[in-house]
C-alpha positions in Angstrom: 66.3 10.7 -14.5 63.9 10.3 -11.7 63.7 6.9 -10.1 60.4 5.2 -9.9 59.6 3.4 -6.8 58.5 -0.1 -7.5 56.0 -1.5 -5.0 56.2 -5.2 -4.3 53.5 -7.3 -5.9 50.8 -8.4 -3.5 49.8 -11.9 -3.6 46.1 -12.5 -4.3 44.4 -13.9 -1.3 42.5 -17.1 -1.8 38.9 -16.1 -2.5 39.7 -12.4 -2.9 38.1 -12.4 -6.4 35.2 -14.6 -5.5 31.7 -13.5 -6.2 30.1 -11.5 -3.4 28.2 -13.6 -0.9 24.5 -13.8 -1.4 22.5 -11.9 1.1 21.0 -13.8 4.0 17.4 -14.7 3.0 16.2 -14.0 6.5 17.6 -10.4 6.3 16.0 -9.9 2.9 12.7 -11.1 4.3 13.0 -8.7 7.3 13.7 -5.8 4.9 10.6 -6.7 2.8 8.5 -6.9 6.0 9.7 -3.5 7.2 9.0 -2.0 3.8 5.5 -3.5 3.7 4.7 -2.4 7.2 6.0 1.1 6.5 4.0 1.3 3.3 0.8 0.2 5.2 1.5 2.8 7.9 2.0 5.6 5.4 -1.0 4.5 3.4 -3.2 4.7 6.5 -1.8 8.2 7.2 -2.7 9.2 3.6 -6.2 7.7 3.6 -7.1 9.3 7.0 -5.7 12.7 6.0 -2.8 12.8 8.4 -0.6 13.2 5.3 -2.7 15.6 3.2 -2.5 15.7 -0.6 0.7 17.2 -2.0 2.7 16.6 1.2 6.3 16.0 0.4 7.5 12.5 1.3 11.2 13.1 2.1 13.2 9.9 2.4 15.6 11.3 5.0 12.7 12.4 7.2 11.0 9.1 7.0 14.3 7.3 7.7 14.8 9.5 10.8 11.2 9.3 12.0 10.8 5.5 11.8 14.4 4.5 12.4 14.8 2.4 9.3 17.3 2.4 6.5 16.7 4.0 3.0 16.0 0.7 1.3 12.7 0.0 3.0 11.7 3.6 2.6 12.3 3.6 -1.1 10.4 0.3 -1.4 7.5 1.7 0.6 7.4 4.8 -1.6 7.4 2.6 -4.7 4.4 0.7 -3.3 2.5 3.9 -2.5 3.2 5.1 -6.1 2.0 1.8 -7.6 -1.2 2.1 -5.5 -1.8 5.6 -6.7 -1.3 7.2 -3.3 2.0 8.9 -4.1 3.7 10.5 -7.1 7.4 10.4 -7.7 9.5 12.2 -10.2 13.2 11.9 -10.9 15.2 14.5 -9.1 12.1 16.0 -7.6 11.2 13.4 -5.0 7.9 12.0 -3.9 4.7 13.5 -2.5 1.2 12.5 -1.6 -1.0 12.3 -4.7 -3.3 15.2 -5.2 -7.0 14.6 -5.1 -9.6 16.2 -7.3 -12.8 15.9 -9.1 -11.3 14.4 -12.3 -9.6 11.7 -10.2 -12.7 11.1 -8.2 -14.8 10.7 -11.4 -12.3 8.3 -12.8 -11.9 6.1 -9.7 -15.7 6.0 -9.0 -16.6 5.6 -12.6 -14.7 2.3 -12.5 -15.6 1.4 -8.9 -19.4 1.7 -9.2 -19.7 -0.7 -12.1 -17.3 -3.2 -10.5 -19.1 -3.0 -7.1 -22.5 -3.6 -8.8 -21.1 -6.6 -10.6 -19.6 -7.9 -7.3 -22.9 -7.5 -5.5 -24.7 -9.3 -8.3 -22.2 -12.2 -8.2 -22.3 -12.4 -4.4 -26.1 -12.6 -4.5 -25.9 -15.5 -7.0 -23.1 -17.4 -5.3 -23.7 -16.7 -1.6 -24.8 -19.5 0.7 -26.8 -19.1 3.9 -23.5 -19.2 5.9 -22.1 -16.5 3.6 -25.1 -14.3 4.2 -24.8 -14.8 7.9 -21.2 -13.6 7.7 -22.3 -10.6 5.7 -25.0 -9.8 8.2 -22.4 -10.0 11.0 -20.2 -7.5 9.1 -23.2 -5.3 8.6 -24.1 -5.4 12.3 -20.6 -4.3 13.1 -21.0 -1.5 10.7 -24.2 -0.3 12.4 -22.6 -0.5 15.8 -19.6 1.6 14.5 -22.1 4.1 13.1 -23.9 4.4 16.5 -20.6 4.8 18.3 -19.8 8.0 16.3 -16.3 6.8 15.6 -15.7 7.8 12.0 -12.5 5.8 11.6 -14.1 2.7 12.9 -17.2 3.2 10.8 -14.9 3.6 7.7 -13.1 0.4 8.6 -16.3 -1.5 9.1 -17.7 -0.2 5.8 -14.6 -1.4 4.0 -15.0 -4.8 5.7 -18.6 -5.1 4.3 -17.4 -4.2 0.8 -14.5 -6.7 1.1 -17.0 -9.4 2.3 -19.2 -8.8 -0.8 -16.1 -8.9 -3.1 -15.1 -12.3 -1.5 -18.6 -13.7 -1.8 -18.6 -12.8 -5.5 -16.3 -15.8 -6.0 -14.6 -13.9 -8.9 -10.9 -13.6 -8.4 -10.4 -11.3 -11.4 -13.1 -9.0 -10.2 -11.5 -8.9 -6.7 -8.1 -8.1 -8.2 -9.6 -5.2 -10.3 -11.4 -3.8 -7.3 -8.2 -4.1 -5.3 -6.3 -1.9 -7.8 -8.6 1.0 -7.2 -9.4 0.3 -3.5 -6.7 2.4 -2.1 -7.2 5.6 -4.2 -11.0 5.1 -3.6 -10.4 4.8 0.2 -9.2 8.4 0.4 -12.4 9.7 -1.1 -14.6 7.3 1.0 -13.0 8.5 4.2 -13.2 12.1 3.2 -16.9 11.7 2.7 -17.4 10.2 6.1 
């Protein structure tokens, strides 16, 4: 019969079967920072219409364009999906969420009631210093309006709303408003 070649047994190196080393916490933090910054950048492009509704968000293109690895891109897309700015489907990829009247009605149906409650709470809880801070935000809004810079006006308008939310003193209300702030921002900017 045929002879089988018998290979010599290899000795197990010390530590060869040890658990893999834990990732360096600093590197993990850097990856999280990159993903958060990428998500904010893509969010801004979506809100300001630079990435229109239904635009495909292709991982490979984002990796190439921003010089990052796939992991932060995937995390950024997950954040955009969670915020209602992107849609992802298994085996189909991701794209910018469509916008439409039904979505507008849903978002603003919630937002208007919550904004009214925030304004009411802010009026009850605001001190004179709080009102001065709000006046300052409003003055910046007026200046932005007079400048004709639509993006700046939008940002100042959001700052006024954020100040009112803060002055409400209601953390739960702020959290609820925060969950619809990003989808609402697309419609707000579109109107401006």
